[in-house]
N, C-alpha and C positions, 0 to 999 in steps of 0.2 A: 537128729538132722532131718529137716523136712525134705519132701520130694523135690521142691523147687530148688533148694540149695544144692542137693545132690546133682540135679540136672545141670545147674550152672557150673559146678565143679568139673563135671565130666566133659561137658561140651565146650567149655571155655578154652581148652587146649587145642580144639580142632581148628583146622584152617580150611577156607573155601576159595578155590581159584575159579572165578566165573569165566564162562566162555566169551569169546569175542562177539558172538551174536547177542548175548545178554547185554553187553555194554552198548551195542548199537541200538538195541530196542529201548534201553533205558534213556539214552540221549534223545531219541525221537519222541519219547513220551514227555520228557521235560521240555523239549522245544515246542510241542503242541500246547502244553499248559502255559508256557510263557507267551505264545502268540495270542492266546485267548484272553490275556489280561492286558490292561492299559499300562504301558511303560512308555513315558514321553520320549525317551532317548532311543527307542527301538521301534521298528516297523511292526505293527500288530493288526489285529482284525478291525480295530476302530479306524485306523488310517485307511485301510482297504475299503471299508464301508463308506468313508467320506469321499474317496476318489470315485467309487462307482456311482454314488448318489449325485455328485456334482456333474459327472459325465452324462448321466441320463437327463438331468435337468437342463444342461446346456443344449443337448440335442433337441429336446422338445421346444425350448424357447427360440432357438435359432430357426427351427422349422416354422413356428408360429409367426415370428417377425418377418421372415421371407415371404410367407403367404400374404401377410397384411400389406407389405410394401408393393406387391405386384397387383393388388386390387386397387381400382380407381372408382371415382364417383362420376358417371357420365351425366352430361347435361348441366354441369356447373357453369354458370355464366361468367365466372372469373377464370381467366387464363393464367396457368402457372408455368413459367418458363422452364422449371426443372421439376419433373415428376418425382425425383428422389430428394426433394427438399426436406431437410432434417428439422427436427423440432426439439425444444427443451423438454426435459423430463421433470416431473415434480418429485424431488427427492423425499418430500415428506410422506409420499405414498409408498415408499419402499419399506419392507418389513425390517425393523431393527432387531438385533439379538445382542444381549449384553455378555461380554466376556471380560471378567475383571472390571476395569474402569473404562475400557474402550468399547465404542459401539461399532459393530461391523454390519455391513449390508449384504443381503443376498444378491448375487448377480450371476452373470453367465459369461463364460469365455470359451476358448477353444480347449479341447480335452488335454492337449499337450501342455498348455499353460497351467491348467489346474494341477496336473501331475507334478510339474516342476515346482510349483509353489507349495504343494503339500509336503514335499521333502524339505523345502527351506523353512517351513514353519516348525520343524522339530525343536529348534532353539527358542522360538518365541513362546511356546506353550509350557516351557519348563516352569515348574512351581505351581501350575494350575491343578487344582484338585480334580479328581476323577469326576467326570460327568457322564450323562447318558449318551447314547450313540448320536442323537440328533445334535447336541451341543458340539461334540467333537467334530462332526461333519462340517458344521458351519465355521469352526475355527480353521479348518483346512481350506475352505473357500475364501476366507477373509483375506489371505495374502494375495490371491488372484485379484480380488476386488480392489485392493490397495494399488496394485499395478495399473489396473484399468483407470482408476480415478486419477492417478498421477499423470496419466497420458491425456487428461482433459476430456474423457469420453464417458458418458453415462448411458444407461439403458433403463427404461421404465418397465414395470411389470404389466402396464396396460397393453392389451392386444392391439397390434397395428401401429404402435408408437415407433418413432425412428430415432436414430442416434444423433447426438449433437457433439460437435467438437468446438473447442473454444475459438478456434479460427477456422472459418468455413473455407472449403476449397473453392477455387474460382468457378463461377458458373451456377452455383446453387443459389437458391432464393428462399426467403422466409415469408413471402407474401404473394398474393394473387392480385390481378388487375382486371377491371372490366374491359379494358382495351389497351393495346400497346401502340396504336397509331390511329390517326384521324385528322380531321380538318379543324383548323382554328375557328372559333374557340372550342377546345376539346375538354370535356368534363370526364374525369376518371374517378371511379370508386376503387379504393384499395382495401384488400382483405388481409389482415394479419394472421398468418398460419404458424406463428412461432411456438405456440403451445403455452407452457408455463413460464412466466417472466414477471418481473416487478415493475419495470418501466420501459418505455420505448421512445425513439426519436426518428421521425421521418424528415428527410431533406429531399426536396422535389426538383432540384437542379436549376431552378429559375430564381433562386434567392429566398424562396419560401420554405417553411418548415412547420411541423405539427407534432404534438405529443399525444394526439388521440390514437386510439387503438386501430380504428378503421376509418380513416379520414376520406373526404372527397376533395378533389383539387381541379381547378380550371386553368388550362394553358391557353392564354389568349394571343400569344405571339408564336408564329411558326418557328421551327427549329428542332434540334435533338436535345433531349434532356435526360440525364441519368438520375433516377430516383433511388434513394438508399434508405434502408430500414436498419436501425440498430436496436437490439434488445439487451436488457441488463437484468442481472439477478443480484441479490444482496450478498451472496457468497463470493462475488467477484467475477464470476463467469459471465461472458458476454459473447454476442455473435452479431454479424452484419451481413447483408447481401444487397445487391442492387440490380437494376434492370434499366434498359434503354427505352425511352418513349420518343416517338417521331410525330411531330405536329406539322401537317402540310399547310402551305400558304393558301389563303382564300383569294379567289379572283375578284375583280371589281367590274361590275356591270355598269356601263355608261353609254348613252346614245343621245342624239339630237334629231329633231324633225326638220326636214327641209321641203318646202319653204317654211319659214317661221310663222308667217301669217297666211296659212293656206286657205284657199276657198274650197269648201266642201259642198258639193261633190265634184267640182270642176277640176281641181288640181290632182295630179298624181304625186303621192307622198313618198319621198325617199328617206329611209332611216339610216343615219350615219352612226356607225358603230365605233365607239372609243373605249371599249372594254380592254382590260389588261389581265395578263396571266390566265387567259382563257383560250380553249381550243375548240369549244363546241357551244352552239347558241340555239335558243328557242324563243321565237317571237310570238306574241299574242296581240293581234291588232284591235281587239275589243269588239269586233263585229262577227266573231265566230271563225275567222280565218287565222291560220298560223303559218309560220315559216321557220326553217332551220338554216337559211342563208346567212352569210356574214352581214351584208347590207342589202336587205330586200327593198323592193319598190311595191307600193300598194295603192289601190284606188278604191275609195268608198262610194257606194251606190247612192247614199243620201246623207244629209247632214244629221249629226247626232253628237252626244257627249260620250266620246270613246275613251276608255282607259287602255293605254298601250303598255305592255309589259315585256321585259327582256330578262331571260335567265341565262347566265354565262357559267360554263363548266370548265374546270381545270383538268389537267392530265390525271391528277390523283382522285378525281371525282368530286372535288369540292365545288360549291356553287355559290353564286351571289345573284340577286335580282334587283331590278329597278322598275318602278311603275310610274307612269305619268298619267294623272287623272285629268279628265276633261281636256284632252290634248289640243283641241281646236277651238276652245272658248275664246282665246285671244286672237281673233281673226281681224281682217281689215274692215269689217262691217261694224258700224256703230251708229248711235243716235244720242245727241247731247243737247242740253238746254241751258240758257243763261239763268242767273239767279236774281236779275233785276232789269227793269227797263223804264223809260220815261215816255209816256204817251204824248201824242201830238194834241195840243189843246185846240187846234183849229177844226176838229171834227173827226168822225170815224173815217178811216181809209179802207174799211172792209177787210183788213188783215193782210192785204197784199204788201209785200216787202221787196226791197231792192238794195243794191249796195249803198245807195244814198241814205235810205231809211236806216240801214244797219249802222252807218256812221253815227247817227244821232240816237241809235238804240231805241227807236220808237215802236217797234213791233216785237212781241215775244214769239219766237219761232225756234225750231230745232236746227242744229247743225248735224248732218248725217252723211252716211255712205252705205250703199248697198241695201237701202230700205225698199221693200216691195209693197208692203201694206202698212197703213198708218192710221191711228185714231188718237186725237188729243182732246182732253177735257180739262176745263178750268173750273174750280170750285171756290166759293167764299169760305171764310173760316167757320161759317155756320153750316156748311155742306150744301149750299145752293149752287146748282150748275148754272154758270153764267156764260160759258163758251164751249163750243165743240167743233172739231174740224177733222175731216178725213182726207184733206188735201195738204200735201207737204208744202205747197206754195202759199198757203194761207195760214197766217198766225193770228194771235190775239193782239188787237190794237189798244186794249184797255177800256173799251166801251161795252155797255150792256143795255140793250133796247134803246140805242141811240144816245145814251147818257154816259158821260165819263165816270168811271168808278172811283170811289174814294181811295186815296193812297193807303197802302197797307200791304199785308202779306196774304197771298192767295196760294191755293194748292193746285198742282197740275198732276195728271196721270196720263201715261201714254202706253199703248200696246200695239203690237204689229208683228211682222216677220221680215227677215232679210231675204235677199234674192236666192240664197242657198237653202231656204226653208227653215232657218233657225228662228224660233220665236223670241220675242222680248216683251217685257212688261216693266216699266219704270215709274217712279213716283218721286215728287219733290215739291219745293215751294219756291215762289218768285215774289219779289217785293215791287210793288207799283209805286214809283217815286213821283212826287209832285213837281211839275214843270215850273220853275221860278220865272 
């Protein structure tokens, strides 16, 4: 018999009664070994690691997002009615992790939500093979991400990005505008701040719409208009927001000059104001003088071609203007000539005319008013000067050097000034007819 067999025979009849402290120590040892191994149905070190990792990640991303939302870009020419305007996230940029056949996305939530979802995922990971600590941690976070996604809210990993809900709360906006109010016609530039999307539709409130990303629009009629932007993604998510635009009416500047045929510089000129929707005015009389009266009275020192302007302003600061050029060119002073006459065949009359000679149209002379200085010249078709006069009472009787000129067309030219100092220069033709 060997020593081994003898040992077994002698000790096999012995009994050992372990103490209570030994049993407690053994159970603690077994529990520690069980906690250090991955058992899907029991809480272990892998689940604890997932909870701690997700909590730390949540804290860091929430802090980063809050800091980005509080920061702004000063000096932007586009006004944003809601500084907390949310944006779409680009799902393609989120890091995917494969767990069996499902793709889960890393995300962030409140620590309490992560802890609750980690416990609910015990049944979901049954049958999954043991993985390393990183895979198991992401499985624990996946349930929390599913809950967030089902609520219609996503968050991107880009710093400073904002959350998007499928239905925006009242008052938020996806876009900026170069202006929210102004005078008609009002041109506005729109800036789409929605972030990542596949298509968009603008409605401008006046019947117009656009599918451009950053359109321009002109409101040519006063009123209030609600502009709306809708953005869409292929996965079915969409969002919309709107803002109000106010277009102020434009005043109309209108005036008349009294008297209509004023004599400058003799007459005092009254400007009759017929403007509408205006509360303030500025006149420019064209001679260096201005006025802000409703209906001013002005006197010019000398005759001239004056351009008179009126600018009318509304309560909202909108303006309209009207300019009358050469306001006094249509005065009561004039000089005119006939286009034909029939000379007296009985001899030259020296050009003197009367009402009797005018009835027979025997002398070519002007019809005038307010003429101060005058010079009339008559030329043949070849350019030969055949008559000249500086006296308004003497016209051309059709004779040259005592001989009656041949019938035909002759050229006349006149120059001079009216009594108000206005100069004039005119030219035309006259037909000398043969007396039958």
